[in-house]
C-alpha positions in Angstrom: 79.4 80.2 103.3 80.5 83.0 103.7 84.3 83.3 105.0 85.8 86.2 107.7 88.3 87.3 106.5 91.9 87.3 109.0 94.4 90.4 109.1 97.6 88.2 108.2 100.3 91.5 109.5 103.2 89.3 108.2 101.9 88.4 104.8 102.2 91.9 103.6 106.5 93.8 103.9 105.5 95.9 107.5 109.4 97.3 107.6 110.5 99.6 104.4 114.1 101.0 103.2 114.0 104.4 101.3 116.5 105.8 99.0 116.5 107.9 96.6 119.7 109.8 94.4 121.5 107.2 94.3 123.9 108.4 90.8 125.9 105.3 90.9 127.1 105.2 94.0 126.3 101.1 94.8 129.0 101.5 98.3 126.7 103.6 100.4 123.8 102.4 98.1 124.6 99.1 99.8 126.0 100.0 102.8 122.1 101.6 103.5 120.4 97.8 101.9 122.8 96.0 104.7 121.7 98.1 107.9 118.1 98.8 106.9 118.3 94.7 105.9 119.4 94.1 109.4 116.4 96.3 111.3 114.1 93.9 109.8 113.8 95.9 106.5 111.6 93.7 104.2 111.1 96.1 100.8 112.8 98.7 99.0 111.8 102.0 97.3 113.9 103.9 95.4 112.4 106.9 94.3 114.2 107.5 91.3 117.8 108.9 90.1 119.6 104.7 90.2 121.1 105.6 86.4 122.9 103.1 85.7 120.9 99.9 85.9 124.4 98.3 86.7 124.4 100.1 90.2 121.3 97.1 91.2 123.8 94.7 91.4 124.9 96.2 94.7 122.1 95.1 95.8 120.2 92.6 94.4 121.9 90.0 96.4 119.8 91.2 99.3 117.2 89.3 98.3 114.9 92.3 99.0 112.1 93.4 96.3 112.6 96.1 95.3 110.4 98.8 94.0 112.0 101.4 91.6 111.1 104.8 89.4 112.8 106.8 87.1 114.1 110.4 87.7 115.5 113.7 85.8 118.4 111.4 85.5 117.3 108.2 83.9 120.4 106.0 82.2 119.6 103.1 80.8 115.6 103.2 80.5 116.1 99.8 78.0 118.7 98.1 80.1 117.0 98.4 83.2 113.6 97.3 81.4 115.3 94.3 80.7 116.8 93.9 84.1 113.5 94.0 85.7 112.8 91.2 83.6 114.3 88.6 85.4 112.5 87.2 87.6 115.5 86.2 90.1 116.4 90.4 90.0 113.0 90.9 91.9 113.2 94.1 91.0 109.5 96.2 90.1 110.1 99.2 87.9 107.3 101.2 87.2 108.7 103.7 84.5 108.1 107.8 85.8 105.4 106.9 88.9 103.8 104.0 91.0 100.7 103.4 93.3 101.2 101.0 94.9 99.8 98.8 97.9 102.3 97.3 100.3 100.6 96.2 104.4 97.4 97.6 103.0 98.7 101.5 102.5 97.9 103.3 99.5 101.9 104.6 98.3 102.9 106.4 95.2 106.0 107.4 94.5 108.1 110.7 92.4 110.8 111.2 91.8 109.8 115.4 91.7 108.4 116.8 94.8 106.4 119.5 93.5 104.1 116.4 92.3 104.7 114.6 95.2 103.7 117.9 97.1 100.4 117.5 94.8 99.7 114.0 95.4 99.5 114.3 98.7 97.5 117.0 99.0 94.9 114.8 97.2 94.6 112.3 100.1 94.8 109.9 98.0 97.2 107.7 99.8 98.9 107.2 103.1 102.5 108.3 102.0 104.0 109.6 99.1 108.3 109.4 98.3 109.8 111.4 96.8 113.6 112.0 95.7 115.2 115.0 93.8 116.2 117.5 96.6 118.9 115.6 97.9 118.4 117.1 101.1 115.8 114.4 104.1 112.5 115.3 104.4 109.6 113.8 106.3 106.6 115.9 106.9 102.4 115.3 107.0 100.9 117.6 104.5 97.2 118.3 105.9 94.7 116.8 102.5 91.5 118.2 100.7 90.2 115.5 102.9 90.6 116.7 106.5 93.3 114.5 107.1 97.1 114.3 106.9 99.3 112.2 104.5 102.9 111.6 104.8 105.6 112.7 102.2 109.2 111.3 102.5 112.3 112.3 100.7 115.3 110.7 101.9 117.4 112.3 100.6 120.7 111.1 98.7 121.6 107.6 99.4 125.2 108.7 97.4 125.8 112.1 99.7 125.5 113.6 95.8 125.7 117.5 97.7 124.6 116.1 100.6 124.6 113.7 103.7 124.1 110.4 103.5 120.7 108.8 103.8 117.7 106.6 103.4 114.8 106.2 105.8 113.5 103.2 107.5 110.4 103.1 108.5 107.4 100.7 109.5 103.7 101.1 106.9 101.9 99.9 109.9 102.7 102.4 112.7 103.5 104.5 109.3 106.4 105.4 111.9 109.7 106.8 109.8 113.1 107.7 110.7 116.2 109.6 108.5 118.9 107.6 109.2 122.8 108.1 108.1 124.5 106.3 106.3 127.0 103.8 108.4 130.6 103.9 107.4 129.5 107.6 105.0 128.9 109.8 108.2 131.9 111.1 107.2 129.4 112.2 104.3 127.6 114.2 106.9 129.7 116.9 108.3 
């Protein structure tokens, strides 16, 4: 007897928090994750430049799964890999880039915007996330398949040479918003 597949959206993380370029700044990273979790985030995507893996101590206590890649400021990759081996940390470290399926959405993560834009053009992904620019961007890129791919750069959660921002959104609707990091708004002026 064949079983019909019934969609169970509650089984998949639908609301996510996207951060990047934390550069060892624990407090704004934790503030962004705390607010996103209060808004209903079920998962974190970190698009690189965490730098010191010890920075993760500020957010692992939130109990959310974390998918992350490294950026151009790699820090201690050995320790980061060791951290990812401990299941209680809920850290999925993917290396330079990541191709994921979450909530039935195809997602690609990479630190560099030129690489992200190229991957968005392929039409192979619903969402492509990157960091590095330290400037929050949400844009739709027309791809070679005639559709559109959403590209998101959450900006620098640490406010390095930019406003302190992160992105919160819904994978089901693909609606996302750039949000200031609470408590660090003075950095945004």
